C-alpha positions as CSV (number, residue, x, y, z in Angstrom):
1,M,35.4,-91.9,298.9
2,P,35.4,-88.9,301.3
3,S,32.7,-89.4,304.8
4,G,29.3,-88.6,304.4
5,A,29.2,-89.1,300.5
6,W,26.1,-91.3,301.0
7,R,24.6,-88.8,303.7
8,I,24.8,-86.2,300.8
9,V,22.6,-88.1,298.2
10,I,20.3,-88.8,301.2
11,L,19.7,-85.1,302.0
12,L,19.5,-83.9,298.3
13,C,17.4,-86.4,297.5
14,F,14.7,-84.8,299.3
15,V,15.6,-81.5,297.9
16,G,15.0,-82.7,294.2
17,C,11.9,-84.4,295.4
18,L,10.9,-80.9,296.8
19,N,11.9,-79.1,293.5
20,Y,10.0,-81.3,291.2
21,L,7.1,-81.4,293.5
22,D,6.8,-77.9,294.0
23,R,7.1,-76.7,290.0
24,T,4.6,-79.6,288.5
25,M,1.9,-79.9,291.5
26,I,0.0,-76.7,289.8
27,T,-1.2,-78.4,286.9
28,T,-3.1,-81.1,289.1
29,M,-5.0,-78.0,290.7
30,R,-6.6,-76.5,287.2
31,T,-10.0,-76.6,288.4
32,S,-9.4,-75.2,291.8
33,I,-7.1,-72.2,290.9
34,I,-9.8,-71.4,287.6
35,E,-12.6,-71.4,290.1
36,A,-10.7,-68.6,292.0
37,M,-9.0,-66.8,289.2
38,P,-11.0,-67.2,285.9
39,M,-8.3,-67.6,283.2
40,S,-8.4,-69.3,280.0
41,D,-6.7,-72.9,278.8
42,A,-4.1,-71.0,277.1
43,Q,-3.4,-68.6,280.2
44,F,-3.4,-71.6,282.3
45,G,-0.8,-73.6,280.2
46,L,1.4,-70.3,280.3
47,L,1.9,-71.3,283.5
48,T,3.8,-73.9,283.3
49,S,5.4,-72.7,279.6
50,V,7.0,-69.5,281.1
51,F,8.2,-71.7,283.6
52,L,9.9,-74.0,281.4
53,W,11.2,-71.5,279.0
54,V,12.9,-69.3,282.0
55,Y,14.1,-72.8,283.7
56,G,16.1,-73.7,280.7
57,I,17.5,-70.6,279.3
58,L,19.0,-70.0,282.5
59,S,20.3,-73.4,282.9
60,P,23.9,-72.5,281.9
61,F,23.8,-69.7,283.9
62,A,22.8,-71.8,287.0
63,G,25.6,-74.2,286.0
64,Y,28.2,-71.6,285.8
65,L,27.2,-70.3,289.4
66,A,27.7,-73.7,291.0
67,D,31.4,-73.8,289.0
68,H,32.1,-70.7,290.3
69,F,31.0,-70.8,293.9
70,N,30.4,-73.3,296.9
71,R,28.0,-75.7,295.3
72,S,26.3,-76.5,298.6
73,R,25.7,-72.9,299.4
74,V,23.9,-72.5,295.8
75,I,21.9,-75.6,296.5
76,I,21.0,-73.8,300.3
77,C,20.4,-70.8,298.5
78,S,18.2,-72.0,295.6
79,L,15.9,-74.0,298.0
80,F,15.1,-71.3,300.7
81,V,14.4,-68.5,297.0
82,W,12.4,-71.0,295.3
83,S,10.4,-72.4,298.7
84,A,9.9,-68.7,299.5
85,V,8.5,-67.9,296.2
86,T,5.9,-71.4,296.5
87,W,4.9,-69.8,299.7
88,L,4.3,-65.9,298.5
89,T,2.1,-67.9,295.4
90,S,-0.3,-68.5,298.4
91,Y,-1.0,-65.3,298.4
92,V,-1.8,-63.9,294.4
93,T,-4.7,-62.6,293.7
94,T,-4.3,-61.6,290.1
95,F,-3.1,-64.2,287.0
96,E,-0.3,-61.2,286.4
97,Q,1.0,-62.2,289.6
98,L,0.7,-66.1,289.4
99,V,3.0,-65.6,286.1
100,A,5.1,-63.6,287.8
101,T,5.8,-66.4,290.6
102,R,6.2,-69.0,288.1
103,I,8.6,-66.6,286.4
104,L,10.5,-66.2,289.8
105,M,10.5,-69.9,290.5
106,G,11.8,-70.8,287.2
107,V,14.7,-68.5,288.1
108,S,15.5,-69.9,291.7
109,E,14.8,-73.4,290.7
110,A,16.9,-73.4,287.9
111,C,20.4,-73.3,290.3
112,Y,19.5,-76.5,292.1
113,L,19.7,-79.1,289.4
114,P,23.6,-78.8,288.3
115,A,24.9,-77.9,291.9
116,A,23.1,-81.3,292.8
117,V,24.4,-83.7,290.7
118,A,28.1,-81.7,290.1
119,L,28.2,-82.3,294.6
120,I,27.2,-85.7,294.0
121,V,29.9,-86.5,291.4
122,D,32.6,-84.7,293.7
123,Y,32.0,-86.8,296.3
124,H,31.3,-90.2,294.7
125,K,34.6,-90.1,291.9
126,T,34.6,-93.6,291.0
127,T,32.7,-96.7,291.8
128,T,29.8,-95.2,293.3
129,R,29.3,-92.5,291.0
130,S,26.5,-94.0,288.4
131,L,24.4,-95.4,291.3
132,A,24.4,-91.9,293.9
133,S,23.6,-90.1,290.5
134,G,20.3,-92.7,289.8
135,I,19.0,-92.8,293.4
136,H,19.2,-88.9,293.3
137,I,17.3,-88.8,290.2
138,A,14.5,-91.0,291.4
139,G,14.2,-88.9,294.3
140,V,13.6,-86.1,291.7
141,M,10.6,-88.5,289.9
142,V,9.2,-89.4,293.2
143,G,8.6,-85.6,293.4
144,Q,7.3,-85.2,290.0
145,S,4.8,-88.6,290.6
146,L,3.5,-86.7,293.6
147,G,2.4,-83.8,291.9
148,F,-1.3,-85.0,292.4
149,V,-0.6,-84.1,296.2
150,G,-1.2,-80.3,295.0
151,G,-4.6,-81.6,293.6
152,W,-5.6,-83.3,296.6
153,I,-5.2,-81.1,299.0
154,A,-6.6,-78.1,297.1
155,E,-9.7,-80.2,296.6
156,D,-10.3,-80.7,300.2
157,H,-8.9,-77.3,301.4
158,D,-8.2,-74.4,298.9
159,W,-5.9,-73.8,296.1
160,T,-3.6,-71.9,297.9
161,A,-2.7,-74.3,300.5
162,P,-0.5,-76.6,299.0
163,F,1.7,-73.7,298.1
164,S,2.0,-72.7,301.8
165,V,2.7,-76.2,303.1
166,F,5.2,-76.8,300.9
167,G,6.8,-73.4,300.8
168,L,7.1,-73.5,304.6
169,V,8.6,-77.2,304.3
170,G,11.3,-75.9,302.2
171,I,12.1,-72.8,304.1
172,G,12.5,-74.8,307.4
173,Y,14.5,-77.3,305.3
174,S,16.8,-75.0,303.9
175,F,18.4,-74.1,307.5
176,V,18.6,-77.7,308.2
177,L,21.1,-78.1,305.5
178,L,23.1,-75.0,306.8
179,W,24.4,-77.8,309.7
180,L,24.1,-80.5,307.3
181,L,25.6,-80.0,303.4
182,R,29.0,-79.4,302.9
183,D,31.2,-79.3,299.6
184,A,33.7,-82.2,299.4
185,P,36.6,-81.9,300.7
186,E,39.2,-80.9,297.5
187,S,41.4,-83.5,295.9
188,N,45.0,-83.2,295.5
189,E,44.8,-82.8,291.6
190,A,42.2,-79.7,292.8
191,A,44.1,-78.3,295.6
192,E,46.6,-77.7,292.9
193,K,44.8,-75.8,290.6
194,S,43.3,-73.3,293.5
195,D,45.7,-70.8,292.6
196,E,44.8,-70.4,289.2
197,P,42.1,-67.6,288.0
198,K,38.8,-68.1,288.2
199,I,37.8,-69.1,284.6
200,D,34.8,-67.1,283.3
201,F,31.2,-68.0,282.1
202,F,32.4,-67.4,278.1
203,Q,35.6,-69.5,278.8
204,A,33.8,-72.3,280.3
205,L,31.7,-72.4,277.0
206,R,34.4,-72.5,274.9
207,S,36.4,-75.4,276.8
208,L,32.8,-77.3,276.4
209,F,32.1,-76.6,272.9
210,G,35.6,-77.2,271.8
211,Q,35.1,-80.9,272.2
212,W,33.5,-82.9,269.8
213,S,32.5,-85.2,272.6
214,F,30.2,-82.5,274.6
215,I,28.6,-81.4,271.5
216,L,27.6,-85.3,270.8
217,L,26.2,-85.5,274.3
218,V,24.1,-82.1,273.7
219,I,22.6,-84.1,270.3
220,F,22.5,-87.2,272.2
221,W,20.4,-85.4,275.3
222,S,18.3,-83.3,273.4
223,L,17.2,-86.4,271.1
224,L,16.3,-87.8,274.7
225,G,14.7,-84.7,275.3
226,I,12.4,-84.8,272.4
227,I,11.3,-88.7,272.9
228,G,10.7,-88.1,277.0
229,W,8.5,-85.5,276.5
230,M,6.7,-86.6,273.4
231,V,6.0,-89.8,274.6
232,M,5.0,-88.9,278.4
233,G,2.7,-85.9,277.4
234,W,0.8,-87.7,274.8
235,M,0.8,-91.4,276.6
236,P,-2.3,-90.4,278.3
237,T,-4.2,-89.3,275.2
238,Y,-2.9,-92.9,273.4
239,Y,-4.4,-95.1,275.9
240,K,-8.0,-93.1,276.0
241,E,-8.2,-92.8,271.8
242,H,-6.5,-96.2,271.1
243,F,-8.5,-98.6,273.9
244,N,-11.2,-96.3,274.7
245,L,-11.1,-95.6,277.9
246,T,-11.9,-92.9,280.3
247,Q,-9.7,-89.7,281.1
248,G,-9.4,-90.7,284.7
249,M,-8.4,-94.2,283.5
250,A,-6.2,-93.5,280.7
251,G,-4.2,-91.0,283.2
252,L,-3.6,-94.0,285.8
253,Y,-2.2,-96.4,283.2
254,A,0.0,-93.4,281.7
255,T,1.2,-92.6,285.3
256,G,0.8,-94.9,287.9
257,Y,2.7,-97.9,285.8
258,L,5.4,-95.7,284.3
259,Y,6.5,-94.1,287.0
260,P,7.6,-96.6,289.4
261,A,9.2,-98.4,286.6
262,S,11.2,-95.5,285.6
263,I,12.4,-94.7,289.2
264,A,13.7,-98.6,289.4
265,G,14.6,-98.2,286.4
266,V,17.1,-95.2,287.4
267,I,18.6,-96.9,290.0
268,L,19.0,-99.9,288.3
269,G,20.8,-98.2,285.5
270,G,23.1,-96.8,288.1
271,F,23.8,-100.1,290.1
272,L,24.5,-102.1,286.4
273,S,26.8,-99.5,285.6
274,D,29.0,-99.0,289.1
275,R,29.1,-103.2,289.4
276,F,30.4,-103.7,285.8
277,A,33.0,-100.3,285.9
278,K,35.7,-102.9,287.5
279,A,35.5,-105.0,284.7
280,S,34.9,-102.1,281.6
281,A,36.0,-98.7,281.9
282,N,33.2,-98.1,279.1
283,S,30.0,-99.1,281.2
284,K,29.0,-95.9,281.7
285,F,28.0,-95.8,278.1
286,L,27.2,-99.7,277.4
287,I,24.7,-99.7,280.0
288,P,22.6,-96.8,278.6
289,V,23.2,-99.0,275.3
290,I,21.6,-101.7,276.0
291,G,18.8,-100.3,278.1
292,L,18.1,-97.6,274.6
293,C,18.5,-100.9,272.5
294,I,15.8,-102.5,274.7
295,A,13.4,-99.3,275.1
296,A,13.1,-99.0,271.2
297,P,11.4,-102.0,270.4
298,S,9.3,-102.1,273.5
299,I,8.1,-98.7,272.0
300,F,7.1,-100.1,268.6
301,V,5.5,-103.3,270.8
302,A,3.4,-101.1,272.8
303,S,2.1,-98.7,269.8
304,N,1.0,-101.5,267.6
305,T,-0.5,-104.0,269.9
306,S,-4.3,-104.1,271.0
307,V,-3.9,-106.1,273.4
308,L,-4.1,-103.2,276.7
309,P,-1.9,-105.3,279.2
310,L,1.0,-106.1,276.7
311,A,0.7,-102.2,276.2
312,I,1.3,-101.4,279.8
313,A,3.7,-104.0,280.4
314,M,5.5,-102.5,277.3
315,F,5.5,-99.0,278.2
316,M,6.6,-100.1,281.9
317,V,9.9,-101.9,279.9
318,Y,10.3,-98.7,278.2
319,G,10.1,-96.7,281.1
320,L,12.3,-98.8,283.3
321,T,15.5,-99.1,280.4
322,R,15.3,-95.9,279.0
323,M,16.2,-94.5,282.1
324,F,19.8,-96.1,282.0
325,S,20.8,-92.9,280.6
326,D,19.6,-90.5,283.2
327,A,21.4,-92.3,285.8
328,N,24.7,-92.3,283.9
329,L,24.3,-88.9,282.0
330,M,26.9,-87.0,284.7
331,P,28.9,-89.8,284.9
332,I,29.6,-89.9,281.1
333,L,29.4,-85.6,281.2
334,C,32.4,-86.1,283.7
335,L,34.3,-88.3,281.1
336,T,34.1,-85.6,278.3
337,A,34.0,-82.3,280.4
338,D,36.7,-80.5,282.1
339,P,36.3,-80.8,285.8
340,R,36.1,-77.3,286.7
341,Y,32.9,-77.0,283.9
342,R,30.7,-80.0,285.6
343,A,27.9,-78.2,286.4
344,T,28.1,-75.5,283.8
345,G,28.2,-78.3,281.4
346,Y,25.1,-80.3,283.0
347,G,23.3,-77.0,283.1
348,V,23.9,-76.4,279.2
349,L,22.3,-80.3,278.7
350,N,19.4,-79.2,280.8
351,F,18.9,-75.9,278.8
352,F,18.9,-78.1,275.3
353,A,16.6,-80.3,276.6
354,C,14.2,-78.4,278.1
355,V,13.6,-76.2,274.7
356,I,14.0,-78.9,272.1
357,G,12.4,-81.2,274.3
358,G,9.5,-78.8,274.6
359,I,9.7,-78.2,270.6
360,G,9.3,-82.1,270.5
361,L,6.3,-81.8,272.8
362,Y,4.7,-79.3,270.5
363,A,5.7,-81.1,267.0
364,G,3.5,-84.0,268.5
365,G,0.4,-82.0,268.7
366,V,1.0,-80.2,265.3
367,L,1.8,-84.1,263.8
368,R,-2.0,-84.8,265.5
369,D,-3.8,-81.9,263.9
370,M,-2.2,-83.0,260.6
371,Q,-4.4,-86.5,261.1
372,V,-0.7,-88.5,262.3
373,D,-1.8,-91.4,264.3
374,L,-0.3,-91.5,267.9
375,G,1.0,-94.7,267.1
376,Q,3.0,-93.3,264.7
377,I,4.5,-90.7,266.3
378,F,5.4,-93.1,269.5
379,R,7.6,-95.3,266.7
380,F,9.7,-92.3,265.1
381,A,10.5,-92.1,269.1
382,G,11.6,-95.3,268.9
383,V,13.7,-94.5,265.5
384,L,15.2,-91.4,267.3
385,M,16.3,-94.0,270.6
386,F,18.4,-95.9,267.8
387,V,19.6,-92.7,266.5
388,C,20.7,-91.7,270.2
389,V,22.4,-95.5,270.6
390,M,24.9,-94.4,267.6
391,I,25.7,-90.8,269.0
392,L,26.3,-92.6,272.4
393,L,29.0,-95.3,270.4
394,L,30.2,-92.3,268.9
395,I,30.8,-90.4,272.3
396,R,32.4,-93.6,273.7
397,K,34.9,-94.1,270.8
398,R,35.8,-90.2,270.9
399,T,36.4,-90.4,274.6
400,N,38.4,-93.7,274.7
401,A,41.1,-92.1,271.7
402,G,41.5,-89.1,273.9
403,A,42.1,-91.0,277.0
404,A,44.9,-92.9,275.2
405,S,46.3,-90.0,273.6
């Protein structure tokens, strides 16, 4: 393992935290923003939707940039630009200007995640790869769970204050990374290939989609995107309606318990996968399979019980074990894709997860309009998890067959 491999993970954990904090905190300051800049709920919802669309569509191209250029410089440039856009957001005065900054944030933030996960697996090549990936994703989730800080600061000061503060923090940290963040030293194999001509974006896509294992991985991650958005997006409503809770208590149960369990799960999933890697080369596949086989029945129990503590406990088990897949996604991609296209491949996976996951979230609303109970929607998510298990086992079979040949 190259020197500084764990330092890279720690540095990127903080970047990942800022990445998700900057993008999500706007959702927690709705009242403050609408008071300063009158808009409809549809317009406020568009602020998040337009970010997600731009972010998802540009993810494959952003991944290609990280494969084509210096990964660490792509990360630093991405951090600087989105932080500058975050700071600039504090100066907007119209809805149209706010939409423009969200579009710019989608463009700049799309460049971060594919480059970051690719850089981590460049440093962590064998028995620490899943744990390193899981720790980084945990940092991302911490940023997502801290979104409430934006609403808290806006309530005590002004809606522009959080954007100003965290924008300046990110700009300052990007200069720190100029001194500390470096690409991994090239392996002997990579050095031998350094004289090969650069591969363009469409050649990368042809290489990735020319393998059935990658196509199956796209389907797998897209279905998990549907599950994740469907459960997370509608869990507060489920708690409120099914257990007759207030909006505040429903939100607390939906996030205050689930996020810590999910953060623990992504680290545990990475640790277990690396722990058993020496005993079984298939641990990158088997740990997510075991996790999903536990998460699926947990959802069934949580969506059928009338006992609130049991529902909370089962949703926590779901959050814990479902995240085993997130910790092992990039390690699995490393087993199925050409090493030259890892960041591009991750960008493609990110694109499908965002777009199809967003469709799944919308479909949940359509089903509710058709008077379909949320419990039934969650049970459908449980069925999809078993489908994901089957797909993951197919990927493992093809990967093992390819290695044997």
